[in-house]
N, C-alpha and C positions, 0 to 999 in steps of 0.2 A: 445782274447780267451786264456786263461791260460793254458789249457790242452786239449789233444785230446786222445781218446783211439781207438786203432785198434780193429778189429773184433774178435780177439783171446781173448779180454778182456772183452768181451759182454756175457751175459747169458741171459737164459729164465728162469722164476720162475715156475717150474712144481709143481702143487698141485693136490691131489687126494682124494677124499672124497667117503666113502662108509657107508651107513646106513641101518640098519635093524631094523624094528619096528612091534610089536605085541601087539594088544589090546584085552581085553575081558571085556564084560559087562554082569551082570547077576542080574535079578530081583528075590530075594528069596522069597518075599512075597509083599504084598501091602504095607507094611512099611519098607522094608529093601532091599538096593540094593548094589552091588559092582562094582567097576572097577579095572581093572589092565593093566599096561602098561610095557613092557619091550623093551628097544632099546639098539643096540649097534652100535658105530660108530668108524670108523678109519679115521684118517687124517694124510696125508703125505705131507710134504713140502721139496722139494729138488731143488736146482739150477741146470738147465741143462747148463753146461758150454761149451763154443765153443772150449776150448782147455784144455789139461791136462798139465799144464806147471807151473813153478813159475811165480810169477808176476815180470815184468820187467818194469822199469821206466827210461827213459832218461830224464835228467833234464838240460836244457840249460839256464845258467845265462845269464842275459842281463843288465851289468853294465851301459850302456848308452842307451838312448832311440833313437833307429833309427827312420826313417819316418813311422808313423802309428803305432808304437808299444811303449809298456810301459817297464820301467825298472822292475827288478825282474826277476823270473824264469818262464819257460814255460816248460811244460812236456808233453812226449809222453808215453802212457802206452800200454803194450801188455802183453800176457800171461793170465793166469787164474786170475781174480779179487780176491785181497787178503782176502776179507771177505767172499768169496765163496769157500775156500779151504776145510773147514770141517764145513759145514753149512747144519743142518737136524733138522726138526721139526717132530716128529712122535708121535702121541697120540692115545690111545685106551680107549674109554669112554663106561662104562657101566651104564645104568639107569633102576632101577627098582621102579615103583610106585604102590601103593596099597592103596585102599581107600574104606571106607563104608559110605553109607548115611541111617539114620535112621529118618523116617518120623513120629514124635509123636506128632499129633494134630497140634499146632500152631508152633511147634518147628521142624527144620530140623538140625540133628546133623551130621557133616561131620567129620570123623576121619581117620587116617592112617600114613602111613610112606613112605618115598622115601629114596633110596640108590643110591648113586654115587661112581663110582670108576673111576678114571683118572689116566691111566699110560702114564707118559711123558718122551720121550727121547728128549732133546733139546740139539744140538750141535752148538755152535758159537765160532769157534776157527780160529783165523786168522793166515795166513803165515805157515800153515803146510806143504805147498809145497815149500816154500822158497819165499824171496821178496827182489828183488835187485833194487838198485837205482844207475845208472850210471851218473855221472856229471864230472864237470871240478876239476882237482887236480892241483895245483901250481907245477911247475917244481921244483925239489930239487934233493938232493944228491941220494936218493932213489926212486923218481918217475921222469922218462924220457919219452920223446917223440921221440927218435931218430929213423930215418926211414921213417917217415910221410913226404912226400914232401909238404904238405899243411901246415906244422908248420916249419916256418923258424927256422933253428938252434935247432930246437926240444926244444924251450924255451916257457913256458907258463906261463902267470899271468893271474888268472881268474878274476881280477878286472880291469887290464889295458891292456891287449892284445886287438887286433882287434876281432871284433865279429865273423869273419871267422875262427880265429884261436881258440877261446874258443869252437866254435861248432865241429870244427875238433877234439879238445881234447876229447870232450864227446863221439864222435865216435870211437876215437882211444882206450879209455878205454873199451868201449863196445866190440871192436873187440878182445881184449887180455883178456877179462873177468876179468877186474880190477874195481869192483864197488866202490862207494864211502861209501856206507852203504849195509850191507847185513843182515838179520835175518831170522831165521826159529824157529817155535815153535815145540817142542818135548816133549816127556814124561820126567818128571823129574826121577831120579834113584828109581827104584822099582815100577814106573807107566808107563802106556803107553798113547798116545794122548787120546785114548777112555776115560780114566779116567777123562779127562777135561771136558767131557759132563755131563750134569745133566741128571741123570737116576732115577727117583723117581716115587712114587705112592701117590696120594692124595684120600682119601675116606672120605664121609660124609654121615651121617645118620641123616635124619630128622624125627620128629615126630609132627603131627599136630592135633589140635582139634579145632572145630568151631560150634557154634550154631547160626542159623539164626531164630530169633523170630519175628512171625508175631503178633505184639501187638494187632492191629486192622486193619481195612481197610484203615488206612490212615498211619500208622507207622510201619516200619520194623526195627529191630535192629540186628546187627550181631557183634559177639564177640569171641575171641578165642585166642589161642597161638601156637606158632610154635617154636621147638627147634632144632638147627643144632648143630651136633656133629662131627668136623672133626677129622680125625686121619692120620697120616703120618708114614708110616712103616720104610723108610730108613732115616738116618741123613746124611748131608754132612761129608766128610772126615774131622777129627778133626785136626786143625791146632794148635799145642801146643804153637808155638812161638807167634803168632798173638793173641791167647787167654790169654796170660800171663798177669799179672798186669802191669800197666804203670810203667815205670822206671823213674829214675832221668833224669835231665837235663845234657847232656854232651856237652860242647862247644855249649851251647845255643839250642840243638836239644834233641827231645824226644827220649828215649830208652825203651826197654822192648816191652811189648805188648799193647793191647788196653783194657783189662780188661772185655772183653765180649766173651763168647763162641761162635764159628762159627758154631758148630752143632745144634744150637737152631732150632726149627720148630714150626709150629702152632699145633701141635699134642695136643688133648684134651681141645683147647680153644672153648668151647661150647658157644652158644649164645641163650638166651631165648628171644622171640619176641612177646609181647602181641599186640593184634589189636582190634580196635573197629570201628564200622561204623553203619551208619543210614540212612534211606531214609524215608521222610515224604511227602506225597501227600495231598496237600490242598484241602478243599471241595469247590471248585469254579467253575464257569461256563465253563471256559476253563482250560485245563490241566495245572497244576503247581506243581513243586516238589522242595523240598530242600534235598540235600544229602550230607553227608561229613564223615569223619573218621580220625583216627589217628593210628598210629603204627610204630613198629620198623621192618624193612626190611634188610635182608642182600643181597649183591650184588653178581654177578656171582664171582666164584673162581677165585683168582688173581694168576692163576697158572704161567704165565710168569714171574712175579717179584718174586714169590716164588721159581723159579728156579735158580736165580742168585747166592745164597749161594752154591749150588751145582757145578755151573761152575767156580767160583772164590774161590776156597779153598785157593789158594797161595801155594800148594804143589804138585799138580797133574802133571802140566807142567811147562816148563821154556823156556825162549827165548834165543838162542845162535846166535852168529854172529860176525861182525867185523864193524869197521868204527864208527863215532860217539861216543856215550857214551859207547861203548864197550871197548875203550882203546886199541884197536889193529887195525892197518891199514890193509885193504884187499889186499893181493898180487895178482898179474896177475895170471890168471888160477883159480880164486875163483869160477867163475860161473859155474853151472851145470844146463842144461837143464831138467834133469831127476827129476821129482818131488819126486821120491822114494829114491834118493841117494843124498841128499843135503849136503854139506860140514859140518863138525862139529869142528867149530874153538873154541880157548880157549880164547876168550875175555870175559871180566867181563859182566855177564848177567844182565839185567835191574831187578830191585826189583819187588816183586810179588804185584798182586792186590788181595784183600780179600773183600768178601761181609758178613754181618752179618744180622742176623734178630733179633731184640730186644725182651726180654722177654714178653713185652706187646703188641706185634704185633697180631693183630687178621685179620680175613677176613674182607673187607670194609662192613660197615653197615650205615644207616641213619634212622633218625626218620623222618617220613613224615606225613603230615596233609594237608587235604583239606576240602573246602566248596564250594559247587556248588549250582546254581539256575536256573531253566529253566521254561519258562512261554510261553505258547501259546498266541500270539498276535491276536486281532480280525480283522488284515487285511490279507487276502491271505494265511491263515493258517501259517503265519510266526512263527518262534520260537526264543525267545530271551534267550541267555544263558550267565551266568557268572561263572567263577571258579577261585579261588585262591588256589595255591598249595604252601606250604612251606616244605622245607627239612633242616634238620640239622645234620651234621656229628656227629656220634657216635664213629665210628671207620674209620679212613682215614689212608693212607699211606703216609709218608714224609721221604725223605733221608737226613742224614746227613754225612758230610764228616769227617771222625775221624783223617785224617792224615794232618791236616793244620798246627798243632802247634798253641801255643798261639799267639795272635796278638803282633807285635813289636811295633806298634803305633796306635794312634787313629787319624784318618784324620781330616781336619778342619771343614769337614761336619759332623763329629761324628762316621763315619763307622770305623770298624776295618781293620787295613792294615798288610800285612804279609810277606812284603820284608826284604831282609837282609839290612843293613846300606847302602850298595853301592847303593841299589834300590831307596833311597831317595836323590841321589845327582844327578843334571841335567847333570853333566859330563858323567854319565854313560847310557846316552840315545842318540840316533840319534834324529834329527829334526822330523823324521817320525815315532818315537814311537818305535824303535827296540832297545832292551837292548844291552848295551855293557858289556860283561862278562869277558874281560881280558885286560890287558895292564894299563898304567898309562896314564890319559887323564887329560891335564891342572893341572898337579901334584897330581891327585887323582888316587888312585889304585882302578880299577874297577873290579880286580879279586874277585869272590865269589858272584857277583851280580845274585840272583835268588829270586824266589818267594817260598812261603811255608818255611820261615826262619827256624821255629822251629819244622819243621816236622820229623818223625822218618826215618832216612836214610836207614833203613832195609827194608821199605816197601814203595809201591807207592799209588795207589789209594785204600783206606780203607774206605768202606762205609757202613752204617747201616740203615736198613729199620725200621722206628719207628713209633708207633701210633701217631695219632694226632686227637684230638676232634674239631678242628677249620674248618670252611667251611660251608657254607649254601647257600640255593637258594630260591628265591622268583619269583613266576610267577603269573600274573593276566592275564586272557584271557576273553574277551567279544565278543559276536558274534551274528549275525541274519542269519537265515537260512530259506529258502522257498523251501519245498518239490516239486516234480515234480508235476505240475498241468498244463493241456492244453499244454503239451509238453515243459514247460519251468521250470526249476529250478535254484536258485542261492544262494549264501552265502557270508557274510562279516564277517571278523573277526580280531581283533587286540590283540595282545599279547605283554606283557612287562615282561621281564626277567631280574633279576640280580642274579649273583651266583658268590660265592668266594670259593677259595680252597688254600691250602698251597703249593701243588705241583700239576701241571697239569698232570704229569705222561704221557709224551708225547713219551716215548721211552720203548723198552722192556728191556733195560740194566739199571743197577742201576746208572752207571756214567754219563750216557747220561740224565737221568732224574734228576740227581743233577745238572748238569751244564748248561742245558738247560732251566732253571727258571731265570728270571730276578731278581735279589734281591739287597738289601741295605748292608745286612750282608750274608755271602754265607750259614751260617747254621740257618738262622732265621726260627722260626716256626710262621710265620705270614701269615693269610689268605688275599688274594688279589682278584681282579676280575678275574674270570677264562677265559682261553684261548678260552673256547667253547660258550661263551655268545652270543646270538643273542638279544641284548637289546630291540628293537623295531622292531616287525614284523607285517606287514599287508599282509592279504591274501584276495583273492576274486576269486570266480569261477561263471560262468555261462554255464549252460547246456541246449541245445536244441536237441530235437529228434522228430522225425516223420516217420511213416510207409506209404511210398510212394505207395507200392504195398503189399498186404497181410498184415502179421504181421512182415515183415521184415524192422527193423527200421534203419534209417540213424540217427547217432548221431554225434552232434559237441560239444566239450567241450574246453573252455579256462580258464586257471588257472594263476593267477597272485601272485607272492610273492614279496614284497618289504621289505627289512630288512637292519638294521644298519650293517655296515661292521664289520669284526672281530676285537676284541681289539688288540692293540700291545703297546709296551714300547719303552721309550726313554732311549738308554744306550749308554755308551762310546763304542768304537770300538777297545779299547786295553784293557789290564789287569790293571785296576786301583787299585785294591785292593790288588794285590799279591796272589791271591788264585790259580793262574795257569790256569785261564779260561778267554779268550778273548770275549768280546762282551756281557757280562751278568750283567756288573755293571750299576745300575740306575744311571742317571744324576743328579747332584747337579746343581741348577739354583741359581746363587748369586743374591742378591738384588743390584740394581744398585748403584754403587759408593762404595760398600764395597771392603774389601781388602783381601777376602778369595781366590780369583781366581786371577792368572796372565795370561794374554793373551800374547802369544809369537808372536813377529812380524817376520813371516817366511820371509818376503821379505827383513828384515833389513833394511827398509826405514822410519821407523817410522810413516808409513801411518796409522796404526790402523785398515787396512782392515779386519783383522780376527775378531777383537772384533765387528766391526759393522756388519759383516756377522752373527755372533753369535746372537746378539740382533735382527737382522731382523728376525731370525728363531724363536726366543723366542716369538717376538710381533706377529707373524703370527699364533701362536697355543695357543688357550685360556688355554689349560691344562698345558702348560709350565708357562705362565704368573701367573696361580694360585699357582705355586710351587716356587715362588720368595723367596729366602732366605731358601730354604729346598730341599728336594730330591722328583722328581716325583715318582708317585706311579706305581706299576706293572700293566700294561694294562689299564693305565689311558686314553689312546687315542683309537679312532675308525677310522678304514679305512672308504673310502667313501660308501655311501648309495648304495646297490645292487638291481636292479630290475629284475626280470625274468618273462617270459611269456612262458607259455606250452600250445600249441594248439594240440588237438587230434580229428581226425576224424575217425569214423568207421561205417562200413556198414554190416548188417545182411544179409545173403544169405540162401535160404531153403536148407536142407539136403536131404538125400537120403530116409529118413523115415519120417513118420507123426510126427509132433511136434519137428522135429530134425533140 
């Protein structure tokens, strides 16, 4: 176990919904009818924290492995969990729908409008109550441990002292309030912490017109169009520095801004969506029909992703503190348990995060087409069905990291690399893959070893949400169904699905969406197998029912699902390409005998055990063998097949009234 949390670090996620709906239907004549619907919904999600404190972390280094333990750090957390300091989602949604139906002979014309208004308050600000990490600090002229009898002579070396001395040093630092790292997020000059929350409104007006034409007793056609017109009232606070033109290289690093305005929204990005469908019934002894259609469809509003530029303007809040990158050691007495009176220290604050929306970004939409066939078989009233559905992305969302800088090298497998010169020297790495960032190792100066070598030093994570047209889905489903006859019913079906996307959008924040995608190049606009694919899916059900007394039925149903496991990717567990992200770089599989990869003998005995273990894994996985001499694809592998059975038994009982 690497970490434990005390109960003060726990929380319950409180959620509250309230919905009001009103509907009205009216027949004005034999040929004209209307319908209206108005709804209002409020949603509030706020964590119920077990404490109102800063987050407190005690980190115990373990330089040597004791019995049953691993080397590295173990941590104990208490206080309010850092991501729940100011975390609230509050939405108010109003929907109005008006439609008319005009019946004109063989035609039914439906037309109308709908209006949506979504008021969003989304706060996700970490460390607003303070965040302290107490660890081991080497004894020095300014750091002493005099007075603690468990630390002999008051001397501490966090790499060589006995484990009991190291643990005592951590507790000593906690007692005197001397953290190794401390930070708090506060409002920048002229702003408050509240200004770091996304507070905005998205409106959408939709107009639609459709005609359903009964051509004859066999063929029915439907065709129409829908137009969606979004509007956004408020723009994110403008960051002039981030929006400035890209500057020249200075000492190999970018300067200036990023050449995009951070106050761009999707206001006015309307979408026209044509649609067509048909249904044909064959003149046959048993019921048979062919149906299908094609059209453009806009998905649900991407509110959570559109909120990111409001939360990360780079100017509303800043992080202050001491230790680590702040360039200021934390003195004794720094710690304050009061979340409202956290110390304001003059260390160098970290650089800002900024989110952009590209001018071409629209709400997500896809082209969708389907064709289906159903036929009643001559045996037991069974129905055979087959349907093929294809979707093609018209407007998708992809995230691009703007602050990588130019690639400093191209790897032997062809991927872009972003390290400084020191990052390409084996002297500046430990055998476990940890970067050495200072000192002279074997005559080589490792100072300056870092990722994102050409990045703009004035900014941290700078990300833009862009439009992508790549990605598609294909689904084929065939099935047999027998309706309930003589107390029995059953069904069988098989479905094959393949789908690709550029970004699986696994998170609500832009940085997580960017870094949680396995990739060859970090900013590639490449469609690969989607995280959400169930490639092969078999389903079966059987139902039996019988009324043992009166009309009160006893029912038994068994449902089975068997499906291919979820897809996954083979990646390196370190930061291979220097983009600052660990574990997302797709693996290169060398061809046997080539010289593009060196296998380090960790035992220094020339046994070649590491190389043999590598090839054993490759040979045991067909998707790796297929990639010899190249890079494995994202989500090329599937986890094991999953079987699920669901049994349901129900019994009807007579009520208090007739037929009840």
